[in-house]
Structures are given as C-alpha cells and as structure tokens.
C-alpha positions in Angstrom: 77.5 90.5 48.2 80.1 91.8 50.5 82.0 88.5 51.3 83.7 90.0 54.4 80.3 90.7 55.9 78.9 87.3 54.8 81.6 85.3 56.4 81.4 87.2 59.6 77.5 86.7 59.7 78.2 83.0 59.5 80.9 83.1 62.1 78.7 85.0 64.6 75.9 82.7 63.9 78.2 79.7 64.7 79.4 81.2 67.9 75.8 81.7 69.0 75.0 78.1 68.4 78.1 77.0 70.1 77.2 79.1 73.2 73.8 77.3 73.2 75.6 73.9 73.1 74.4 73.3 69.6 77.7 72.0 68.2 76.4 70.4 65.0 74.8 73.7 63.9 77.7 75.7 65.0 80.1 73.5 62.9 77.8 73.9 59.8 78.0 77.7 60.1 81.7 77.7 60.5 82.0 75.5 57.4 79.7 77.9 55.5 82.0 80.8 56.5 84.9 78.8 55.1 83.1 78.3 51.9 83.0 82.1 51.5 86.7 82.4 52.5 88.7 79.3 53.0 91.6 81.3 54.6 89.4 82.7 57.3 91.5 81.8 60.4 88.9 82.7 63.0 86.4 80.2 61.4 89.2 77.5 61.3 89.8 78.1 65.0 86.2 78.0 66.1 85.6 74.8 64.1 88.6 73.2 65.8 86.9 74.0 69.2 83.7 72.3 68.1 85.7 69.2 67.0 87.6 69.3 70.4 84.4 69.3 72.4 83.1 66.4 70.3 86.3 64.4 70.8 87.2 64.5 67.1 90.9 64.9 67.5 92.1 64.4 63.9 89.7 67.1 62.4 90.6 69.3 65.4 94.3 68.9 64.7 93.9 69.7 61.0 91.9 73.0 61.8 94.5 74.0 64.5 97.4 73.4 62.1 95.5 75.6 59.5 94.7 78.2 62.1 98.4 78.7 63.2 99.5 78.7 59.7 97.1 81.5 58.8 97.3 83.3 62.2 100.8 82.6 63.9 99.9 85.0 66.7 96.9 82.9 67.8 98.3 81.9 71.2 95.3 79.8 72.3 95.3 77.9 69.1 99.0 77.0 69.7 98.2 76.0 73.2 95.4 73.7 72.0 97.6 72.3 69.3 100.4 71.6 71.8 98.0 69.6 74.0 96.8 67.5 71.0 100.4 66.9 70.1 101.1 65.7 73.7 98.1 63.4 73.6 99.5 62.0 70.4 102.9 61.4 72.0 104.6 64.0 70.0 106.5 66.0 72.7 109.0 67.7 70.4 106.3 69.2 68.2 104.3 70.1 71.3 107.4 72.0 72.6 107.7 73.9 69.4 104.1 75.3 70.0 104.9 76.2 73.6 108.1 77.9 72.7 106.3 79.9 69.9 103.7 81.0 72.6 106.5 82.1 75.1 108.2 84.1 72.3 105.0 86.0 72.1 104.0 85.9 75.7 106.9 85.1 78.1 104.7 84.7 81.1 102.0 82.5 79.5 101.0 80.0 82.1 99.5 77.5 79.6 102.8 77.3 77.7 104.6 76.2 80.8 101.9 73.6 81.5 102.5 72.2 78.0 106.3 72.1 78.7 105.5 70.2 81.9 103.6 67.7 79.8 106.6 67.5 77.4 108.9 66.7 80.2 106.5 64.1 81.8 106.1 62.4 78.5 109.9 62.2 78.2 110.1 60.8 81.7 111.7 63.8 83.3 109.6 64.1 86.4 111.7 66.7 88.1 111.5 69.0 85.1 107.8 68.3 84.7 107.1 69.4 88.4 109.3 72.5 88.0 107.4 73.6 84.9 103.9 73.1 86.3 105.0 74.8 89.6 106.0 77.8 87.5 102.7 77.7 85.6 100.9 77.8 89.0 103.0 80.7 90.2 101.6 82.6 87.2 98.1 81.2 87.6 97.5 79.8 91.1 93.7 79.4 90.6 93.9 76.9 87.7 92.3 73.7 88.8 94.0 71.9 85.8 97.4 72.9 86.9 96.8 71.7 90.5 95.6 68.4 89.0 98.7 68.0 86.9 101.0 68.7 89.9 99.0 66.4 92.1 99.3 63.6 89.5 103.0 64.0 89.3 103.5 64.2 93.1 101.1 61.3 93.9 103.2 59.0 91.8 106.0 59.1 94.2 105.4 57.9 97.8 107.7 60.5 99.1 105.5 63.3 97.7 102.2 61.5 97.8 100.9 63.7 100.7 101.6 66.9 98.8 100.0 65.4 95.7 96.9 64.8 97.7 96.8 68.4 98.9 97.1 69.6 95.2 94.3 67.3 94.2 92.0 68.5 97.0 92.9 72.1 95.9 91.9 71.2 92.3 88.6 69.8 93.4 87.8 72.8 95.5 88.5 75.1 92.5 86.5 72.9 90.1 84.3 70.2 91.5 83.8 68.8 87.9 87.5 68.0 87.6 87.0 64.2 87.1 90.6 63.4 86.9 91.4 65.0 90.2 88.4 63.4 92.0 89.2 59.9 90.7 92.9 60.1 91.5 92.2 61.6 95.0 89.7 58.8 95.6 92.3 56.3 94.6 94.9 57.8 97.1 92.4 57.7 99.9 91.5 54.1 99.1 95.1 53.1 99.1 95.5 54.7 102.6 92.6 52.6 103.8 90.1 55.6 103.9 87.4 53.9 101.8 84.7 56.0 103.2 86.6 59.2 102.2 87.1 57.8 98.7 83.4 57.1 98.5 82.5 60.6 99.6 84.9 62.1 97.2 83.4 60.2 94.2 79.8 60.9 95.3 80.6 64.6 95.4 82.0 64.3 91.9 78.9 62.3 90.8 76.6 65.0 92.2 78.6 67.7 90.3 78.5 65.8 87.0 75.7 63.1 87.2 76.3 61.9 83.6 80.1 61.2 83.9 80.6 57.5 83.3 84.1 57.4 84.6 83.1 58.8 88.1 80.3 56.2 88.2 82.7 53.4 87.2 85.2 54.4 89.9 82.4 54.6 92.5 81.2 51.1 91.6 84.8 49.9 92.1 84.8 51.4 95.6 81.5 49.8 96.4 
C-alpha cells in the first residue's frame, strides 16, 4: 500500500526488462509506475528511452517534455530532447535545451554537440565545426562527435581529407557506427578506391549483420 515503494518496484522491473532487451515489457512496467504516480519523472524518462530505441519519436518527445517539466535538472533528458528537436528541424528550441544544460554543466560535451547541430541546421558550417571541435576537446573518445565532424568536413573538398581521418577515427572507436562507415566508403569510392570502400562496408556488415543500410550501400558498391 506504500505507493512510493510500488512505483519504484515497477520502475526497477522495467529497467531489468530494458537491460534484457525486452522493450515492450519494459514499457508496460513504466506505464504501471505512472498509473501509481503520473508525476513520476524517472518513469517518464525511462519510457522515453524505450520509445527512442523503438523509433517512436512523437511518444518519446512527449515523455521527454514531461520529464524536463517535472525534473528540470535532468541533463540527459534535455540532451535527448534537443536531438529530437534537431531531427524535427526546430533548431531554436533545440538550442534552448542545450543552453539549459550548459547553465547546469558548463562543460557538457553533448550540449556543444547539440549546438553544432543547431548551427549546421541553420547553414552555419563554420560555427557547426567550431562547436563539435569543442565537444571533442571535452570528450575526445566519442565516436559520434568524430562522425559529426567528419560529415561536416567531408562536405567541402578543401577539408575532405580531414573529414576522412575523422570518420576513420569514429569507426575505430565504434565499428557499429553505420553513418561513419557509409560516408567513409562513399569518400573512398569517389577517390576511385572501390576496393577500400568495399572492405569498409564489409567490416561494418560483420559488426552489424542485420543492418539494412550497410547491406544496401555494399550492394551499390558491387
């Protein structure tokens, strides 16, 4: 009958299911926790993570909005929300979330990565590169940051070589970074190195055999 204990029992159960990859079961347990306390910020946030992994952006967005409303200091929720807003082409709102994070944590690398995305969305490539380079100075081992910088640099022939280096670094840090592998393979193919492109994609395929994007890109090379 202790509602505080009950909601945490549901939350803990949901997190165990999520760890096992049982997303549907996890979502049900988080929803059960919210039936006990609809203002339970932790359950809203964990439910948003399930929706994100399922690719359900609108429900994830709603849960993240609820989370930051109830728990303004939840930095990761704000970062996740900022990335969803970027994907939805709402850079100004994404910037609000990044700024809120930096007000709490001035050296948060993920917030600078969001600001890089904001600048890129607005067409300010120079600012986008500066922000992601700052993010990398704070977290040099982030494959995602190297990928972002590589994408920005590879779009300009003058910096394409540096972009290739960044993408190679991203793949070395995370061989399941599909975006980095595909863009790197594309750069190699444009240089006439079709064998290198093929090897790059085959490596990505070995790391993530069920990834359709990698298989499609490899088919294009063949």
